[in-house]
N, C-alpha and C positions, 0 to 999 in steps of 0.2 A: 395539372402542372404543365407549363409550357416547355416544349422541347426546342432547344437551339438547333436549327437545321444547318447542316453542312452544305456549302455551295460547291458543287462539282462542275469543273470545267471540262466538258466533253469535247475533245479536239478530234476533228475528222477531215477527210479530203486529202489535201497535200499534193506536192509535186512528185507524183509517182505514177507508174503504170498500173498500180493497184488502187487508184483513186476511187473507182466505182465500188470496189470491194469494201473499202473503208466506209463509204456512205451507208452501205447495207449493214455493216457491223454496227455503226453508230446508231442507226434507227432502232435496232433491237435492244441495244444497251439503254438508249433513251427511254424506250417503252418500259424496260425492266426497272429503271430508276424511278419512273413515275407510276409504278404499280401501287396498289392499295397498301401493301406492306412497307414500301420504301418511301413514298412521297411525304410521309410525316417526319422523316429523318433527313431527307435530301432535297435541295433545290438544284435542278440540273440546268446548266447554262451551256448550250451547244455553241461551239466556235468552229466555223467552217474555214478551211484554208483552200483557196482555189488552185487551179493547175499552174498559175503563175507564181504561187507562193504568198499571195496577199491574204491577210487575216481579215475576215469579214466581221461586221458588227453583230451584236447579239440578235437583233431583230431579224436581219437577213439570214443569219445562220439557222435560226429556228425554222424559217420557211423552207430551207433545204431539208432539214430533218423531217418536216411534215409533208415532204414530197411535192412541194410547189416550186421546185427549183428551176425548171426549164427556162421560164421567162427571166428569172434573175440571172442565171448563168449567161443567157444570150445577151442580156443587157450590158454585162461588163466584159464580154468576150472581146479580145483584141486590145483591151486597155492594159497598160503596164504601169501600175502605180509606182511612184518613185520611192515611197516609204512603205514597204510591205508589212511592217510590224507596227504601223501607226496606231492600231487599236489595242495593242497588247498592254501598254501601261495602265489604261483605264480598266481593261478586263481583269488584269492581275489583282487589282485592289479588291475585287469582289470575290475572287476564287479562294476556297480553302484547300481543295485537293484537285489536282489535274488528273484526268482520265483519258489517256491517249488511245485512239483507235486508228492511228495512222499506220498503214502497212507499207513496207518497202523502204527505199532510201529516204532519209530525213525524218522518218517516223519511228523506225525500230532499230536504227543503227547507232544510236547514241547522240545524234544531233539534237533532236527535240528534248531528249533527257538532260542534256547539258543546259539547254535553255531553261527547263523547269528548275534545275538545281540553282541557277542564277536568280530565279524569282524568289527562292527561299521557301517555296511551298512543296509539300509532299506530293508524290505522284504514283499512280498505279504502274506496276511492272518493274523490270530490272533497271539498274542504273546504267551509267555510261559504259563501263567495261563489259558487263554481261550482254548489253544490247549490241555493242559493236562486234564482239566476238561471235555472238549468235547469228548476226547478219552476214558476216564474212565467212563463207564456207571454207575458204583456204585456211584462215586463221583458226577457225573452230576445229577443223580436222587435224591441224598441227597440234593443237592442245590435246585432243583425244589420243593422238598418236603418242605424245609424251607421257600420258597416263595409262598407256596400254589398254585403252578401251577398244572393243571390237568394232571395226568398220570396214567398208569395202576399199580395196586398193584404189588409189587416185594419182593423178598427175596434174600439176598446175602450170599455167603459162601466162604470158603477158601479151596484150594486143600488139605491142610494138615489134614483137618477134614473128608475127604470122606472115609477114611478107618475105621473110628470109627462107629461101628454098631449102638450104642445107639444114636449117633448124627444123623445118617441118618434116623433112625426110627422116631426120634423127628421131623426131617425136613419134612419127608413125611406126618406126622400128621399135621404139620403146613401148608403145601401146601394144604391139604384137607380142612382145615378151611378157609384159606385166598385167595388161588389162584385157586385150583382145576385143573382138566384136561379139555381140552388140555392146555399146557403151553409151554413157550419157555425157553430153557437153552442156555445161551450165555457166551463166554469169556468176561471178563470186558473190555479188551483192544484189540479190533480188529474191522475191518470193512468189507464191501462187503459181509456180511452174512456168512463169513468163521467161522467154528467152532460152528455154531448154529444148534440146534435140536428142532423140535417140538415134544413134547411127549404127548401121549394119555393114557399112563399107567405108573405104577410104574417101570416096567422093562425098558420102553423107557426113563423114567426120569433118571434112574441110568446110562444107556448107554450114555445119553446126557450129564450128569455131567462128566463122564469119558472123553468124547470127548472134551468138553470145557476145561477140566483140562489139556489136552495135548497141549493147546494153551496158557493158562494163569493160574496163581496160584489163581486168584480171579474170581469167577463165579457169575452170576446173573440169577435168575429164575423169569420170568415175567408171569403174567396172560395173556391169549390170549383174545384180544378184537375182537369180531366179528363185524368188521366195515370196511368201505372203507379206503384205504391207500392213503393219500393225502400228497403232498409235496409243500413247499414254499421256494423260493430262497431269500436270503438276501444279500444286497450289500451296503457297506459304513462303515464309522467309526463314525465321529462326527454326520453325518446324515445317518441313515439307511433306505434304501428303500427295499420294497418287490416286488416280481414278482407277476404275476397272479398265481393262484393255479392250480397244476396239479394232476392227479390221475393215479395210477398204477393198472392195472388189469393183472392177470397172470393165466396161465393154471395149474401151479403146486399148491400144497396144501398151500404153502406160498411163499413169495418173496425171493427165495434163490439165490445163486451165479449164477446158470445156467440161471435162469429167468432174472437176471439183465443184464448179459453180452452176452447172445446168442440171435441172431436175431430170432424173431418169438416166443420167449418163454414168452413174456409179451407184453402188449399193454399200451401205454401211451396216456392219454387223456388230452389235453391242449386246452382250459381251462376246468377244472372239472365242471360238472353240479351241481352248488351250488347256493343257494340264496345269495343275497348280504349280509345279516346279518351274515351268517355262514362264508362266504368268508372274510369279514372284521375282524371277530373274530379270524380266523386262522392267518391272517396277523399280528394282534396285539400280539397274543401269540408268533408268530415267533420272533418278535423283543424283546419281554420280555424274552424269553428263551435265546436268544443270550446275552442280557445285563446282566442277573443274573450270567452267567458263564464267563463274560468278553470276549466273542467272537466277532470279528469284521472283517472287510475287506470283506470276503465272507463266506457264510454258507448256508447249505441246512437244513431246519428243517422239520422233518417227523412227520406226525400225523396219528391218527386213528379217524375216524368219525363214531360214532354209530348213524346212521340216525334215527332209530325208537325212540331213547331217545333224539335226538338232542344234543348229547354230543360229545365234541372234547377232545382227549387226546394227549399230546405231547409224541411222541415215543423217538426221540433223535435229537441232533444237530450234524451235520457233518461239522466240521470246515475246511475241505479240500476236498470238493466233487470232484468226477471224472469229466473228460472232454472227455470221450470216445464218440464214435458215438451213444451210447445208454444211456448216462448219462443225468439225469434229469436237473441238474443245468444249463448248457448252453442252453438246449432246452426251459426251462422256461423263460430265459431272452430273447431268440430270439423271442418267442411268445409275450413277453412284449415289443418288439420293439428294443431290444439291441442285435445286431448280435455278433457273436463270436469275430470278429476283434475289435469291439468297446468295448466289455466286457473285453478282456484282457488288452486293453489300459486303461480302467477305473480302473482295479485292480492295475495297475502300478501307476496311479496317486493317488490312495488311499494309497498305500504304501509310496509314497513320502510325503503324508500328515502327 
């Protein structure tokens, strides 16, 4: 009996500082969709979006996935196509389900999700609201606060105010009262630890604010929680399931970009050494955090665990986590009994739901 294959539009690249991470994620997902167990059900069409935002044709996009991209990228570098979506109408006719692997702005903040919704085709991951709230750290933490979910104290500010001396003096005073040093300064809308600074002094704080402001006009400053870094993967929509808990340990002062994506810079422990009560509490908080911001499909929820006080703090919800070789989301599910081939198939079925 012939099987009607679903055509999966695998979107990757994008106008983001996480462009290279997206390509790595897409290659692993492409391989999983073309595994012996999946290729009889799916046809995968990779669609590459370059750093200018231009959507490439299917043939060129496949070359990127197959790692022959350097000559192609060099060939079009410097060109600025007038119609960056020129290939979308033709591509959309062939797609049954969109599978975005775009990280950062335009990819996991609701922008591409809105475009998918306009095409009338289902897509993997959260919708507009969950994506935008999950991407914007200030909005996300405001929602957590309104639902009394545990998190680190924070202060938000806007780029337009950082040249105001009185404002900065008041901010530093406020930080001394509520957050103190060390603290983290982050762009409100970015991932993969890009644009983040850990500050131990006023000078480092000011440098960190300027650094974050170069990536976003809204900035968040968070209290440093001296605790273990734990992560939990969530999968599902009407019914949400959680993975076992994993822990990240790293050689650097904090879990920065290099520690995340360079082999040997961090150590992942799955399962984390936790008692059953704390583990179940984290799983419950992971689902609550997703539900309050309307995130579904897939998400990775990050936590800080202050072991001496037995306190758990939600750090953030990542609504489109990475699928690279060092990414925690697929590793957590594999350790929970769901290999990558089955995981991507489950995500597609949830999208159809």
